[in-house]
C-alpha positions in Angstrom: 97.9 102.2 75.9 99.1 105.0 73.6 99.3 108.1 74.8 98.1 112.0 73.6 100.8 114.7 74.2 99.0 118.0 74.9 101.3 120.7 74.2 100.5 124.3 73.9 102.3 124.6 70.3 100.4 123.1 66.8 103.4 121.4 64.8 101.4 121.7 62.1 102.8 119.8 58.8 105.9 118.6 60.9 103.9 116.9 62.8 105.6 113.5 61.8 109.0 114.4 62.3 108.3 116.5 65.9 106.1 113.8 67.4 109.0 111.6 66.8 110.7 109.8 70.5 114.0 110.7 70.8 115.2 106.8 70.3 113.1 107.0 67.2 114.8 110.1 65.7 118.4 109.0 66.6 117.8 106.0 64.2 116.3 107.6 61.6 119.5 110.0 61.5 121.4 107.3 61.5 119.8 105.4 58.9 120.0 108.6 56.6 123.9 109.3 56.7 124.2 106.0 55.7 121.8 105.6 53.3 122.3 109.1 52.2 126.2 109.3 52.5 128.1 106.8 53.9 126.5 103.8 50.7 127.1 106.0 48.1 130.5 107.1 48.7 131.5 103.3 48.8 128.9 102.2 45.7 129.5 105.1 43.3 133.4 105.3 44.3 133.5 109.0 44.2 131.0 112.0 46.7 127.3 112.6 45.0 127.2 115.8 45.9 123.7 116.8 46.1 122.6 113.4 47.3 125.1 113.7 50.2 124.5 117.5 51.5 121.1 116.3 51.9 121.3 113.2 53.9 124.0 115.3 55.8 121.3 118.4 56.9 118.4 115.9 57.7 120.5 113.6 59.3 122.0 117.0 61.6 118.7 118.0 62.2 116.9 114.6 63.2 119.9 114.2 65.3 119.3 118.1 66.7 115.6 116.8 67.4 116.9 113.3 69.1 118.6 115.2 71.5 115.8 117.8 72.4 113.7 115.1 72.7 116.1 113.1 75.3 116.0 116.1 77.5 112.4 116.5 77.2 111.8 112.9 78.8 114.8 113.5 81.4 114.8 116.9 82.4 111.3 118.2 83.2 112.8 121.2 83.7 113.5 121.6 80.2 110.1 122.8 79.7 109.4 125.0 82.4 107.8 124.3 85.9 105.3 126.8 85.3 104.0 125.3 82.2 104.5 121.4 81.9 103.7 119.5 78.9 100.7 117.1 80.1 100.3 113.2 79.0 96.9 112.0 79.1 95.5 108.2 78.0 93.1 108.0 75.1 90.7 106.7 78.3 91.7 109.9 80.3 90.0 112.2 77.7 87.2 113.3 79.5 87.8 115.6 82.8 85.6 112.5 85.1 87.3 110.1 83.7 90.9 111.6 84.0 90.4 112.1 87.8 89.3 108.6 88.3 92.6 107.6 86.7 94.6 109.9 89.1 92.5 109.2 92.2 93.4 105.2 91.5 97.2 105.9 91.2 97.2 108.4 94.4 98.2 107.2 97.3 94.8 106.9 99.7 94.9 107.5 103.0 94.9 104.5 105.8 92.1 105.9 107.5 89.6 108.4 107.4 88.2 110.6 110.1 85.4 109.8 112.2 84.7 112.3 114.0 84.3 116.0 113.1 87.1 118.4 114.0 88.8 121.4 113.7 91.1 119.9 112.2 89.2 118.6 109.3 87.8 121.6 108.3 91.3 123.2 107.8 92.3 120.5 105.2 89.1 120.1 103.4 89.5 121.7 99.6 87.1 124.4 98.6 85.0 122.7 96.6 84.4 119.9 98.9 83.6 123.0 101.7 81.7 124.1 99.6 79.4 120.9 99.1 79.6 120.8 102.6 78.2 123.8 103.2 75.1 123.0 101.1 74.3 120.2 102.1 74.6 121.6 105.7 71.8 124.1 104.0 70.0 121.1 102.8 69.6 119.4 105.7 67.7 122.4 107.2 64.9 121.9 103.7 67.0 125.0 102.4 67.8 125.2 98.5 71.0 126.4 96.5 71.9 128.0 93.3 75.6 128.5 92.2 76.0 132.6 91.8 79.4 132.2 91.0 83.3 130.9 91.9 85.7 133.6 93.2 89.3 133.5 91.9 90.6 132.3 95.4 88.3 129.4 94.9 85.5 130.3 97.1 82.1 130.0 96.3 78.7 131.8 96.5 75.6 130.6 96.6 72.1 131.6 96.4 69.3 130.2 99.3 65.6 129.4 98.6 63.0 128.5 100.8 62.0 124.6 100.8 62.1 122.9 97.1 62.8 124.6 93.8 61.4 123.4 90.6 63.4 124.7 87.1 60.1 127.9 86.3 60.1 128.7 89.9 60.7 132.2 90.3 60.8 133.3 93.7 63.6 134.9 95.2 66.2 134.0 97.6 66.5 135.1 100.9 69.8 134.7 101.2 73.5 134.8 99.7 75.9 132.2 101.4 79.8 132.6 100.7 82.1 129.0 101.7 85.2 129.7 102.0 88.0 127.6 102.5 91.7 127.6 103.6 93.1 131.3 102.5 93.7 133.6 105.1 93.5 132.7 108.1 91.7 136.3 109.3 89.6 137.4 106.9 89.4 141.6 107.2 86.9 143.5 105.8 87.6 144.1 102.2 86.2 140.7 101.6 82.9 141.3 103.6 82.5 144.8 101.8 82.7 142.7 98.4 80.4 140.1 100.3 77.3 143.0 100.9 77.9 144.4 97.1 77.3 141.3 95.9 73.8 141.1 98.3 72.9 144.3 96.5 73.5 142.8 93.0 71.6 140.0 94.2 68.6 141.6 95.5 69.6 139.9 98.9 69.2 141.3 102.5 70.7 138.7 104.8 74.3 136.6 104.1 76.2 134.0 105.6 79.8 133.9 105.5 81.2 130.6 106.0 84.0 128.5 106.5 87.2 130.8 107.2 89.2 130.3 109.9 88.5 133.6 112.1 87.5 137.3 111.3 89.2 140.4 112.6 87.4 142.5 115.0 86.5 145.4 112.7 85.2 142.6 109.8 83.2 141.7 113.0 82.0 145.0 113.6 81.1 145.7 109.5 79.4 142.3 109.2 76.8 143.0 111.9 76.3 146.0 110.8 75.4 144.9 106.8 73.1 141.8 108.0 76.3 138.9 107.2 76.3 136.2 109.9 79.6 135.3 110.0 80.7 131.0 110.7 83.7 131.3 111.2 85.4 127.2 111.3 84.6 126.5 115.3 81.3 127.7 115.1 80.2 125.8 112.2 81.8 122.6 113.7 79.1 123.4 116.4 76.6 123.8 114.5 77.3 120.4 112.7 77.5 118.7 116.1 74.4 120.0 116.9 72.6 118.3 114.4 71.3 114.9 114.5 73.5 112.0 114.5 72.6 110.1 112.0 72.5 114.0 109.7 76.1 114.9 110.9 77.6 111.5 109.9 76.2 112.0 106.2 78.1 115.3 106.3 81.3 113.7 107.2 80.6 111.2 104.6 80.4 113.6 102.0 83.3 115.4 103.5 85.8 112.5 103.3 84.9 110.5 100.0 87.5 110.4 97.8 90.4 113.0 98.0 89.1 115.8 100.5 92.5 117.8 100.4 93.5 118.4 97.0 92.1 121.8 95.6 89.6 121.0 92.3 89.9 123.0 89.2 88.0 125.9 89.4 87.1 125.9 85.6 87.4 121.8 84.5 87.1 120.5 87.5 89.8 118.2 87.5 91.6 117.6 90.8 94.7 119.9 90.4 98.5 119.8 90.9 101.5 121.4 92.6 103.3 123.8 90.1 105.9 126.5 90.9 107.5 129.9 88.9 109.8 132.8 90.4 107.3 133.9 92.7 106.6 130.5 94.6 104.1 127.9 94.8 100.3 127.3 93.2 98.0 125.0 92.4 98.3 124.5 88.6 95.2 122.3 86.3 96.4 119.0 85.6 94.3 119.8 82.2 97.2 122.7 80.5 97.3 124.0 78.4 93.2 122.9 77.6 92.7 124.8 80.9 95.4 127.2 82.2 93.2 128.2 86.1 95.2 128.6 89.2 94.7 128.7 92.4 96.9 130.4 95.6 98.5 127.7 97.5 98.4 128.4 101.3 102.1 128.9 102.9 
């Protein structure tokens, strides 16, 4: 199936030449040199200056293009690790289809976890962790409405009592902040930022879920701000207290498909590992159409 090349530069009128592979450019360079330089000299018996100059310049340009394309094809560092060229098949035009292709090609784990553990919570990617948090509260009869996604992959949700309809005007009763991975210990800065968003949303209560731990200052601040801190071990305990069928539904949701590779917060595709001068990070595989990035936990 033909491939479509996504490249940050628009070649404009030179697209027919710029899009050539290195083999095609090399063959064209040879052909132009043969037809425009060698043959006129053999059959005319003398130099045809204008034609030969034009043929020489064009064949040199095509040869240079062939070398450039060869380096791009066999030396990925030529384009830079930070902004790689992405190849997509025509069948992968939509994010959902592309993710399906990538998931099918990616090696799958021989066996997936059969029970909830702290280690499982630690490896869940941010979106899957948020899905699990939301599903947990749905099991408790609550409804969630997305309020925003943070640059670190965290997600905030407005919680409502019971089911909601599109024209329902009931006010949220709490704000849920879901965080996966990231810093192993959350400080007061994150708690104070959540408290400001509580005021903006008009709620007096919030839950901070999914962090590995909270430092003592964060715990004191949260108590005074009506924020319930739920670290990894507390969340695991809450899940284990659910009826078996509910806990199993959450587990099935958590480990479905690729549950460890972060999803792009902008377009939802699975991200890929990249590197720049500052170190490794997660970048969207649809670059340059999507330039979202996430930090990578060391």
